[in-house]
BALOBA-1460 file (C-alpha; in Angstrom, 3 decimals):
// residues 346
<rec num="1" residu="m" x="112.738" y="116.188" z="124.388"/>
<rec num="2" residu="s" x="109.200" y="115.606" z="122.786"/>
<rec num="3" residu="e" x="108.715" y="112.483" z="120.705"/>
<rec num="4" residu="r" x="108.985" y="112.923" z="116.919"/>
<rec num="5" residu="l" x="105.783" y="111.568" z="115.118"/>
<rec num="6" residu="a" x="105.467" y="110.897" z="111.389"/>
<rec num="7" residu="l" x="102.465" y="110.567" z="109.759"/>
<rec num="8" residu="v" x="102.314" y="108.758" z="106.392"/>
<rec num="9" residu="t" x="99.469" y="108.352" z="103.861"/>
<rec num="10" residu="g" x="99.755" y="105.859" z="101.115"/>
<rec num="11" residu="h" x="100.848" y="103.010" z="103.422"/>
<rec num="12" residu="p" x="100.875" y="99.917" z="102.608"/>
<rec num="13" residu="g" x="101.626" y="101.150" z="99.091"/>
<rec num="14" residu="w" x="104.822" y="100.570" z="97.205"/>
<rec num="15" residu="l" x="106.998" y="103.538" z="98.378"/>
<rec num="16" residu="g" x="104.777" y="103.942" z="101.736"/>
<rec num="17" residu="s" x="105.713" y="100.742" z="103.005"/>
<rec num="18" residu="r" x="109.394" y="101.200" z="102.285"/>
<rec num="19" residu="l" x="109.393" y="104.635" z="103.785"/>
<rec num="20" residu="a" x="107.611" y="103.471" z="106.892"/>
<rec num="21" residu="e" x="110.447" y="101.117" z="107.587"/>
<rec num="22" residu="f" x="113.013" y="103.668" z="107.141"/>
<rec num="23" residu="l" x="111.115" y="106.013" z="109.323"/>
<rec num="24" residu="r" x="111.087" y="103.294" z="112.208"/>
<rec num="25" residu="e" x="114.708" y="102.208" z="111.579"/>
<rec num="26" residu="g" x="116.695" y="105.029" z="109.932"/>
<rec num="27" residu="h" x="117.818" y="105.307" z="106.427"/>
<rec num="28" residu="p" x="121.399" y="104.460" z="105.700"/>
<rec num="29" residu="g" x="121.916" y="107.432" z="103.463"/>
<rec num="30" residu="l" x="121.094" y="110.002" z="106.234"/>
<rec num="31" residu="p" x="124.034" y="110.680" z="108.557"/>
<rec num="32" residu="s" x="121.700" y="110.841" z="111.614"/>
<rec num="33" residu="g" x="119.344" y="108.050" z="110.186"/>
<rec num="34" residu="g" x="116.526" y="110.308" z="110.310"/>
<rec num="35" residu="r" x="114.503" y="107.819" z="112.668"/>
<rec num="36" residu="f" x="111.126" y="108.938" z="114.041"/>
<rec num="37" residu="d" x="109.928" y="107.705" z="117.512"/>
<rec num="38" residu="r" x="106.430" y="106.919" z="116.341"/>
<rec num="39" residu="v" x="104.977" y="106.397" z="112.897"/>
<rec num="40" residu="r" x="101.261" y="106.694" z="112.169"/>
<rec num="41" residu="c" x="99.728" y="105.539" z="108.873"/>
<rec num="42" residu="l" x="96.512" y="105.944" z="107.237"/>
<rec num="43" residu="v" x="95.467" y="102.818" z="105.388"/>
<rec num="44" residu="l" x="92.370" y="101.973" z="103.248"/>
<rec num="45" residu="p" x="90.083" y="99.411" z="105.272"/>
<rec num="46" residu="g" x="90.991" y="95.906" z="104.451"/>
<rec num="47" residu="t" x="94.460" y="96.601" z="102.939"/>
<rec num="48" residu="v" x="96.563" y="95.501" z="106.132"/>
<rec num="49" residu="d" x="96.149" y="92.158" z="107.846"/>
<rec num="50" residu="d" x="95.723" y="92.191" z="111.592"/>
<rec num="51" residu="g" x="99.369" y="92.552" z="113.286"/>
<rec num="52" residu="a" x="100.802" y="92.804" z="109.891"/>
<rec num="53" residu="d" x="102.332" y="96.135" z="110.999"/>
<rec num="54" residu="a" x="102.531" y="96.052" z="114.642"/>
<rec num="55" residu="q" x="105.412" y="98.634" z="114.797"/>
<rec num="56" residu="v" x="103.094" y="101.559" z="113.227"/>
<rec num="57" residu="e" x="99.794" y="103.048" z="114.568"/>
<rec num="58" residu="l" x="97.210" y="102.594" z="111.944"/>
<rec num="59" residu="v" x="94.290" y="104.557" z="111.237"/>
<rec num="60" residu="e" x="91.807" y="102.981" z="108.800"/>
<rec num="61" residu="g" x="90.098" y="105.422" z="106.569"/>
<rec num="62" residu="d" x="90.223" y="107.218" z="102.999"/>
<rec num="63" residu="l" x="91.246" y="110.662" z="102.112"/>
<rec num="64" residu="r" x="87.705" y="111.149" z="100.673"/>
<rec num="65" residu="d" x="86.324" y="110.757" z="104.415"/>
<rec num="66" residu="p" x="86.597" y="113.996" z="106.369"/>
<rec num="67" residu="e" x="86.159" y="112.203" z="109.736"/>
<rec num="68" residu="a" x="88.951" y="109.748" z="108.975"/>
<rec num="69" residu="v" x="91.350" y="112.470" z="107.974"/>
<rec num="70" residu="v" x="90.729" y="114.362" z="111.210"/>
<rec num="71" residu="r" x="91.279" y="111.073" z="113.260"/>
<rec num="72" residu="f" x="94.445" y="110.684" z="111.495"/>
<rec num="73" residu="c" x="95.851" y="114.076" z="112.314"/>
<rec num="74" residu="a" x="94.460" y="113.964" z="115.839"/>
<rec num="75" residu="g" x="97.075" y="114.910" z="118.472"/>
<rec num="76" residu="a" x="99.767" y="115.461" z="115.669"/>
<rec num="77" residu="e" x="100.999" y="118.852" z="116.692"/>
<rec num="78" residu="g" x="104.656" y="119.404" z="115.643"/>
<rec num="79" residu="a" x="104.676" y="116.059" z="113.419"/>
<rec num="80" residu="t" x="105.729" y="115.821" z="109.848"/>
<rec num="81" residu="l" x="103.308" y="114.495" z="107.398"/>
<rec num="82" residu="f" x="104.359" y="112.328" z="104.496"/>
<rec num="83" residu="h" x="101.775" y="112.475" z="101.734"/>
<rec num="84" residu="l" x="102.198" y="109.566" z="99.468"/>
<rec num="85" residu="a" x="98.752" y="108.562" z="98.949"/>
<rec num="86" residu="g" x="97.090" y="109.096" z="95.488"/>
<rec num="87" residu="i" x="95.527" y="107.353" z="92.552"/>
<rec num="88" residu="i" x="97.749" y="106.876" z="89.379"/>
<rec num="89" residu="h" x="95.489" y="104.571" z="87.376"/>
<rec num="90" residu="p" x="91.726" y="104.823" z="88.059"/>
<rec num="91" residu="q" x="89.492" y="101.780" z="88.011"/>
<rec num="92" residu="r" x="87.549" y="103.247" z="85.363"/>
<rec num="93" residu="r" x="86.495" y="106.986" z="85.848"/>
<rec num="94" residu="v" x="88.714" y="109.812" z="85.662"/>
<rec num="95" residu="r" x="87.086" y="111.819" z="88.230"/>
<rec num="96" residu="e" x="88.431" y="109.582" z="90.819"/>
<rec num="97" residu="l" x="91.845" y="111.033" z="90.185"/>
<rec num="98" residu="f" x="90.521" y="114.451" z="91.255"/>
<rec num="99" residu="e" x="88.374" y="113.244" z="94.219"/>
<rec num="100" residu="v" x="91.455" y="111.594" z="95.700"/>
<rec num="101" residu="n" x="94.551" y="113.512" z="94.416"/>
<rec num="102" residu="v" x="93.307" y="117.016" z="94.513"/>
<rec num="103" residu="d" x="90.060" y="117.145" z="96.963"/>
<rec num="104" residu="g" x="91.675" y="114.535" z="99.223"/>
<rec num="105" residu="t" x="94.838" y="116.591" z="99.538"/>
<rec num="106" residu="r" x="92.691" y="119.724" z="100.199"/>
<rec num="107" residu="r" x="91.117" y="117.798" z="103.034"/>
<rec num="108" residu="l" x="94.479" y="116.489" z="104.334"/>
<rec num="109" residu="i" x="96.011" y="120.026" z="104.396"/>
<rec num="110" residu="e" x="93.065" y="121.418" z="106.313"/>
<rec num="111" residu="a" x="93.126" y="118.643" z="108.939"/>
<rec num="112" residu="a" x="96.758" y="118.959" z="109.369"/>
<rec num="113" residu="a" x="96.716" y="122.714" z="109.807"/>
<rec num="114" residu="a" x="94.025" y="122.550" z="112.418"/>
<rec num="115" residu="a" x="96.262" y="119.689" z="114.347"/>
<rec num="116" residu="g" x="99.207" y="121.868" z="114.200"/>
<rec num="117" residu="v" x="101.187" y="119.684" z="111.811"/>
<rec num="118" residu="r" x="104.553" y="121.289" z="111.152"/>
<rec num="119" residu="r" x="105.381" y="120.195" z="107.655"/>
<rec num="120" residu="i" x="103.826" y="118.272" z="104.788"/>
<rec num="121" residu="v" x="106.337" y="116.526" z="102.402"/>
<rec num="122" residu="a" x="104.166" y="115.466" z="99.451"/>
<rec num="123" residu="t" x="104.787" y="113.297" z="96.545"/>
<rec num="124" residu="s" x="103.803" y="114.620" z="93.177"/>
<rec num="125" residu="s" x="104.916" y="113.011" z="89.944"/>
<rec num="126" residu="n" x="106.619" y="114.016" z="86.548"/>
<rec num="127" residu="s" x="103.105" y="114.134" z="84.934"/>
<rec num="128" residu="p" x="102.218" y="117.821" z="85.770"/>
<rec num="129" residu="i" x="105.325" y="118.481" z="83.623"/>
<rec num="130" residu="g" x="104.254" y="116.067" z="80.941"/>
<rec num="131" residu="a" x="106.756" y="114.776" z="78.074"/>
<rec num="132" residu="s" x="109.929" y="116.546" z="76.987"/>
<rec num="133" residu="r" x="109.352" y="118.447" z="73.758"/>
<rec num="134" residu="n" x="113.309" y="118.468" z="73.168"/>
<rec num="135" residu="p" x="114.516" y="115.035" z="73.828"/>
<rec num="136" residu="s" x="118.118" y="116.083" z="74.506"/>
<rec num="137" residu="t" x="117.077" y="118.349" z="77.446"/>
<rec num="138" residu="l" x="116.318" y="117.441" z="81.033"/>
<rec num="139" residu="f" x="113.426" y="118.792" z="83.364"/>
<rec num="140" residu="d" x="114.296" y="120.897" z="86.183"/>
<rec num="141" residu="e" x="112.488" y="122.782" z="88.763"/>
<rec num="142" residu="a" x="112.025" y="125.928" z="86.515"/>
<rec num="143" residu="s" x="110.221" y="123.724" z="83.775"/>
<rec num="144" residu="p" x="106.643" y="124.853" z="83.272"/>
<rec num="145" residu="y" x="103.582" y="123.001" z="83.754"/>
<rec num="146" residu="r" x="102.455" y="120.950" z="80.686"/>
<rec num="147" residu="p" x="100.144" y="118.291" z="82.597"/>
<rec num="148" residu="h" x="99.839" y="114.818" z="80.789"/>
<rec num="149" residu="a" x="96.055" y="113.799" z="80.891"/>
<rec num="150" residu="g" x="94.048" y="113.425" z="83.883"/>
<rec num="151" residu="y" x="96.474" y="112.167" z="86.135"/>
<rec num="152" residu="g" x="99.157" y="115.053" z="85.179"/>
<rec num="153" residu="r" x="96.231" y="117.684" z="85.830"/>
<rec num="154" residu="s" x="95.208" y="116.239" z="89.085"/>
<rec num="155" residu="k" x="98.917" y="116.075" z="90.459"/>
<rec num="156" residu="m" x="99.248" y="119.863" z="89.132"/>
<rec num="157" residu="l" x="96.292" y="121.164" z="91.045"/>
<rec num="158" residu="m" x="97.699" y="119.196" z="94.031"/>
<rec num="159" residu="e" x="100.891" y="120.995" z="93.922"/>
<rec num="160" residu="k" x="98.991" y="124.039" z="93.805"/>
<rec num="161" residu="e" x="96.887" y="123.123" z="96.788"/>
<rec num="162" residu="l" x="100.059" y="122.693" z="98.760"/>
<rec num="163" residu="n" x="102.026" y="125.868" z="97.703"/>
<rec num="164" residu="d" x="98.866" y="127.953" z="98.311"/>
<rec num="165" residu="a" x="98.577" y="126.598" z="101.922"/>
<rec num="166" residu="h" x="102.385" y="127.255" z="102.505"/>
<rec num="167" residu="a" x="102.051" y="130.824" z="101.034"/>
<rec num="168" residu="r" x="99.166" y="131.565" z="103.294"/>
<rec num="169" residu="g" x="101.200" y="129.958" z="106.463"/>
<rec num="170" residu="l" x="98.824" y="127.210" z="107.346"/>
<rec num="171" residu="v" x="101.641" y="124.543" z="107.096"/>
<rec num="172" residu="e" x="105.030" y="124.241" z="105.663"/>
<rec num="173" residu="a" x="104.860" y="122.392" z="102.362"/>
<rec num="174" residu="v" x="107.578" y="120.584" z="100.369"/>
<rec num="175" residu="i" x="106.894" y="118.981" z="97.155"/>
<rec num="176" residu="v" x="108.865" y="115.973" z="95.802"/>
<rec num="177" residu="r" x="108.573" y="114.656" z="92.205"/>
<rec num="178" residu="p" x="109.535" y="111.091" z="91.803"/>
<rec num="179" residu="t" x="109.467" y="109.380" z="88.510"/>
<rec num="180" residu="w" x="108.784" y="105.784" z="87.307"/>
<rec num="181" residu="f" x="109.344" y="103.597" z="90.684"/>
<rec num="182" residu="y" x="110.872" y="100.168" z="90.492"/>
<rec num="183" residu="g" x="112.367" y="98.125" z="93.465"/>
<rec num="184" residu="p" x="110.985" y="95.621" z="96.219"/>
<rec num="185" residu="n" x="107.187" y="95.319" z="97.152"/>
<rec num="186" residu="q" x="106.374" y="96.320" z="93.598"/>
<rec num="187" residu="p" x="102.926" y="95.762" z="92.393"/>
<rec num="188" residu="p" x="101.809" y="93.130" z="89.937"/>
<rec num="189" residu="r" x="102.056" y="95.377" z="86.828"/>
<rec num="190" residu="q" x="105.946" y="95.694" z="87.279"/>
<rec num="191" residu="t" x="106.240" y="91.866" z="87.714"/>
<rec num="192" residu="t" x="104.266" y="91.373" z="84.534"/>
<rec num="193" residu="f" x="106.765" y="93.719" z="82.893"/>
<rec num="194" residu="f" x="109.578" y="91.471" z="83.864"/>
<rec num="195" residu="t" x="107.592" y="88.612" z="82.361"/>
<rec num="196" residu="m" x="107.299" y="90.411" z="79.127"/>
<rec num="197" residu="v" x="110.940" y="91.125" z="79.035"/>
<rec num="198" residu="k" x="111.705" y="87.337" z="79.647"/>
<rec num="199" residu="e" x="109.319" y="86.065" z="76.927"/>
<rec num="200" residu="g" x="110.339" y="88.708" z="74.467"/>
<rec num="201" residu="k" x="107.140" y="90.773" z="74.509"/>
<rec num="202" residu="a" x="108.454" y="94.010" z="75.930"/>
<rec num="203" residu="p" x="107.159" y="96.823" z="73.793"/>
<rec num="204" residu="i" x="109.784" y="99.043" z="72.262"/>
<rec num="205" residu="v" x="108.176" y="102.074" z="70.596"/>
<rec num="206" residu="g" x="110.121" y="104.270" z="68.111"/>
<rec num="207" residu="g" x="113.379" y="102.632" z="68.325"/>
<rec num="208" residu="g" x="113.547" y="102.707" z="72.201"/>
<rec num="209" residu="n" x="115.907" y="105.504" z="72.632"/>
<rec num="210" residu="g" x="113.614" y="108.067" z="74.653"/>
<rec num="211" residu="r" x="114.937" y="108.497" z="77.870"/>
<rec num="212" residu="r" x="113.258" y="107.784" z="81.161"/>
<rec num="213" residu="s" x="114.002" y="108.858" z="84.601"/>
<rec num="214" residu="m" x="113.511" y="106.129" z="87.190"/>
<rec num="215" residu="t" x="113.307" y="106.272" z="90.948"/>
<rec num="216" residu="y" x="114.560" y="103.124" z="92.974"/>
<rec num="217" residu="v" x="112.190" y="103.230" z="96.037"/>
<rec num="218" residu="d" x="115.115" y="103.607" z="98.519"/>
<rec num="219" residu="n" x="116.315" y="106.304" z="96.608"/>
<rec num="220" residu="g" x="112.787" y="107.771" z="96.661"/>
<rec num="221" residu="a" x="112.552" y="107.513" z="100.548"/>
<rec num="222" residu="l" x="115.768" y="109.081" z="100.827"/>
<rec num="223" residu="g" x="114.601" y="112.233" z="99.056"/>
<rec num="224" residu="l" x="111.309" y="112.234" z="101.050"/>
<rec num="225" residu="m" x="113.358" y="112.104" z="104.337"/>
<rec num="226" residu="l" x="115.915" y="114.829" z="103.377"/>
<rec num="227" residu="a" x="112.856" y="117.062" z="102.434"/>
<rec num="228" residu="a" x="111.635" y="116.659" z="105.652"/>
<rec num="229" residu="a" x="114.866" y="117.251" z="107.655"/>
<rec num="230" residu="r" x="115.962" y="120.445" z="105.832"/>
<rec num="231" residu="d" x="114.438" y="123.462" z="107.290"/>
<rec num="232" residu="e" x="115.372" y="125.452" z="104.054"/>
<rec num="233" residu="a" x="113.345" y="123.149" z="101.981"/>
<rec num="234" residu="a" x="110.051" y="124.745" z="103.197"/>
<rec num="235" residu="g" x="108.233" y="125.874" z="100.089"/>
<rec num="236" residu="e" x="110.308" y="124.366" z="97.596"/>
<rec num="237" residu="t" x="109.936" y="121.557" z="94.942"/>
<rec num="238" residu="y" x="112.554" y="118.888" z="94.247"/>
<rec num="239" residu="w" x="112.855" y="116.173" z="91.373"/>
<rec num="240" residu="i" x="114.050" y="112.808" z="93.065"/>
<rec num="241" residu="a" x="115.264" y="110.033" z="90.798"/>
<rec num="242" residu="d" x="118.192" y="108.061" z="90.134"/>
<rec num="243" residu="e" x="121.383" y="109.834" z="89.283"/>
<rec num="244" residu="r" x="120.705" y="109.859" z="85.520"/>
<rec num="245" residu="p" x="117.924" y="108.921" z="83.016"/>
<rec num="246" residu="y" x="117.993" y="105.577" z="81.099"/>
<rec num="247" residu="t" x="116.778" y="104.662" z="77.560"/>
<rec num="248" residu="m" x="114.150" y="101.998" z="77.106"/>
<rec num="249" residu="n" x="116.512" y="100.120" z="75.326"/>
<rec num="250" residu="e" x="118.883" y="100.045" z="78.332"/>
<rec num="251" residu="i" x="116.262" y="99.339" z="80.942"/>
<rec num="252" residu="v" x="115.027" y="96.128" z="78.930"/>
<rec num="253" residu="d" x="118.614" y="94.964" z="78.088"/>
<rec num="254" residu="t" x="119.521" y="95.216" z="81.676"/>
<rec num="255" residu="i" x="116.542" y="93.179" z="83.067"/>
<rec num="256" residu="e" x="117.392" y="90.644" z="80.262"/>
<rec num="257" residu="e" x="120.873" y="90.313" z="81.359"/>
<rec num="258" residu="l" x="120.059" y="90.067" z="84.931"/>
<rec num="259" residu="l" x="117.252" y="87.332" z="84.536"/>
<rec num="260" residu="e" x="119.566" y="85.209" z="82.358"/>
<rec num="261" residu="g" x="122.937" y="85.870" z="83.895"/>
<rec num="262" residu="e" x="122.261" y="86.014" z="87.598"/>
<rec num="263" residu="f" x="118.865" y="84.220" z="87.885"/>
<rec num="264" residu="g" x="119.418" y="81.516" z="85.330"/>
<rec num="265" residu="m" x="116.206" y="81.981" z="83.390"/>
<rec num="266" residu="e" x="115.828" y="81.213" z="79.806"/>
<rec num="267" residu="v" x="115.162" y="84.716" z="78.072"/>
<rec num="268" residu="a" x="113.798" y="85.099" z="74.499"/>
<rec num="269" residu="h" x="116.001" y="87.898" z="73.481"/>
<rec num="270" residu="k" x="113.240" y="89.639" z="71.520"/>
<rec num="271" residu="r" x="111.098" y="92.687" z="71.554"/>
<rec num="272" residu="l" x="107.704" y="93.762" z="70.591"/>
<rec num="273" residu="r" x="108.800" y="96.453" z="68.131"/>
<rec num="274" residu="l" x="106.276" y="99.195" z="67.363"/>
<rec num="275" residu="p" x="106.389" y="102.236" z="65.241"/>
<rec num="276" residu="s" x="106.304" y="105.745" z="67.052"/>
<rec num="277" residu="l" x="102.973" y="106.184" z="65.537"/>
<rec num="278" residu="a" x="101.573" y="103.323" z="67.808"/>
<rec num="279" residu="s" x="101.989" y="105.800" z="70.708"/>
<rec num="280" residu="e" x="100.693" y="108.876" z="68.987"/>
<rec num="281" residu="v" x="97.495" y="106.771" z="68.221"/>
<rec num="282" residu="a" x="97.296" y="105.609" z="71.553"/>
<rec num="283" residu="h" x="97.614" y="109.443" z="72.922"/>
<rec num="284" residu="g" x="94.668" y="110.509" z="70.772"/>
<rec num="285" residu="v" x="92.631" y="107.509" z="71.969"/>
<rec num="286" residu="d" x="93.417" y="108.081" z="75.658"/>
<rec num="287" residu="a" x="92.730" y="111.964" z="75.318"/>
<rec num="288" residu="t" x="89.278" y="111.099" z="73.788"/>
<rec num="289" residu="l" x="88.458" y="108.528" z="76.465"/>
<rec num="290" residu="q" x="89.388" y="110.924" z="79.293"/>
<rec num="291" residu="r" x="87.420" y="113.815" z="77.866"/>
<rec num="292" residu="a" x="84.317" y="111.313" z="78.094"/>
<rec num="293" residu="g" x="85.538" y="110.694" z="81.756"/>
<rec num="294" residu="l" x="86.857" y="107.186" z="80.985"/>
<rec num="295" residu="y" x="90.128" y="105.347" z="81.573"/>
<rec num="296" residu="n" x="92.014" y="102.635" z="80.068"/>
<rec num="297" residu="q" x="95.376" y="101.726" z="81.693"/>
<rec num="298" residu="k" x="97.031" y="99.886" z="78.782"/>
<rec num="299" residu="i" x="96.078" y="102.516" z="76.231"/>
<rec num="300" residu="h" x="97.324" y="105.198" z="78.629"/>
<rec num="301" residu="v" x="100.545" y="103.468" z="79.316"/>
<rec num="302" residu="l" x="101.234" y="102.950" z="75.515"/>
<rec num="303" residu="s" x="100.608" y="106.568" z="74.815"/>
<rec num="304" residu="e" x="103.736" y="107.452" z="76.851"/>
<rec num="305" residu="m" x="106.050" y="104.740" z="75.473"/>
<rec num="306" residu="n" x="107.805" y="106.751" z="72.953"/>
<rec num="307" residu="k" x="108.449" y="109.693" z="75.016"/>
<rec num="308" residu="t" x="111.401" y="111.399" z="76.758"/>
<rec num="309" residu="i" x="110.480" y="111.985" z="80.289"/>
<rec num="310" residu="a" x="113.781" y="112.711" z="82.027"/>
<rec num="311" residu="c" x="114.822" y="115.113" z="84.759"/>
<rec num="312" residu="s" x="117.933" y="116.674" z="86.687"/>
<rec num="313" residu="v" x="118.373" y="115.981" z="90.374"/>
<rec num="314" residu="e" x="120.936" y="118.669" z="90.571"/>
<rec num="315" residu="k" x="118.735" y="120.990" z="92.924"/>
<rec num="316" residu="a" x="118.122" y="118.215" z="95.287"/>
<rec num="317" residu="r" x="121.804" y="117.409" z="95.371"/>
<rec num="318" residu="r" x="122.729" y="120.874" z="95.966"/>
<rec num="319" residu="e" x="119.984" y="121.892" z="98.583"/>
<rec num="320" residu="l" x="119.305" y="118.614" z="100.216"/>
<rec num="321" residu="g" x="122.283" y="116.815" z="99.842"/>
<rec num="322" residu="y" x="120.767" y="114.029" z="97.860"/>
<rec num="323" residu="e" x="123.002" y="111.522" z="96.541"/>
<rec num="324" residu="p" x="121.051" y="108.355" z="95.234"/>
<rec num="325" residu="p" x="123.136" y="105.259" z="96.196"/>
<rec num="326" residu="v" x="121.432" y="102.758" z="94.011"/>
<rec num="327" residu="a" x="121.368" y="102.794" z="90.039"/>
<rec num="328" residu="l" x="119.489" y="100.553" z="87.446"/>
<rec num="329" residu="r" x="121.362" y="97.319" z="87.444"/>
<rec num="330" residu="e" x="121.439" y="96.698" z="91.333"/>
<rec num="331" residu="g" x="117.856" y="98.151" z="91.712"/>
<rec num="332" residu="m" x="116.667" y="95.840" z="89.277"/>
<rec num="333" residu="r" x="118.574" y="93.201" z="90.777"/>
<rec num="334" residu="r" x="117.029" y="93.714" z="94.004"/>
<rec num="335" residu="s" x="113.546" y="93.956" z="92.395"/>
<rec num="336" residu="i" x="114.051" y="90.499" z="90.672"/>
<rec num="337" residu="a" x="115.271" y="89.019" z="93.826"/>
<rec num="338" residu="w" x="112.349" y="90.114" z="95.852"/>
<rec num="339" residu="c" x="109.869" y="88.749" z="93.432"/>
<rec num="340" residu="l" x="111.433" y="85.222" z="93.679"/>
<rec num="341" residu="e" x="111.748" y="85.356" z="97.406"/>
<rec num="342" residu="n" x="108.258" y="86.246" z="97.805"/>
<rec num="343" residu="g" x="106.942" y="83.609" z="95.613"/>
<rec num="344" residu="h" x="106.043" y="85.927" z="92.528"/>
<rec num="345" residu="e" x="106.469" y="83.964" z="89.163"/>
<rec num="346" residu="i" x="108.449" y="85.917" z="86.508"/>
């Protein structure tokens, strides 16, 4: 039998690093493990130390560089490509979202098809669908596009590129929509959130009862691997998240309880409470900035804080056999432990 090759963009990112580990070693949520013989990752120059990931093949490059993308896909006939790379929060200019998330994906599809890659499993987002107009309902795969800001539009266009490539027979494509990530290997912004909770500065906008779906990173990796393994998933889209959504109050309460009860930290037990109007004002400012091509991460995040962004994972359960093993409390416990074990002060 020929070797099984997995290609991964978005390494050494939050989900990309965890997925690469499972591709090499197998995932406990898969009966067969889902292990690949070889894993090749496209990495931005300077993001991986020499020898830091000796078990994977590293190809340095950027999705905006056609030659690097061709090198990455070379000799990958029959391979599965996990496309995780993308920009969520641009440094300053909105156009970066489209240069990477849309144009970069189109370039990757072309290179993958030319190399004979069998399937692309691509991570999208909840942002193409936006926020719920009815807080009591959950998004599913039939929910219409209502993209939120530039990031949502860029991910919507990415999805359309993939669906078009699948319809034209260039390559099999599966779209996976994870939600708000949490878990080990988290970026500094998530550790900052823990600190804000500890110090009583976590923002609760509009009462904190808006529901948010969240995706523990191991659950996200499981969904991606199931989407790669199931033949019938070709051409489909799946929401991948924890079993149920959580309110912002529940998220902050859980972090507080863990910091104090399991990790012995002094917690302020306060909130930075803001009226729902604060998010609506931020939404207007964010929209104005983005129309001018500018981006401010703090304003953009505040604009979402009073929203319900919650999904159903029933289709993934039914068609992929997806059963997320980790929920909020255990996932946050592991996240906090990872921070402390790796010297990240909360």
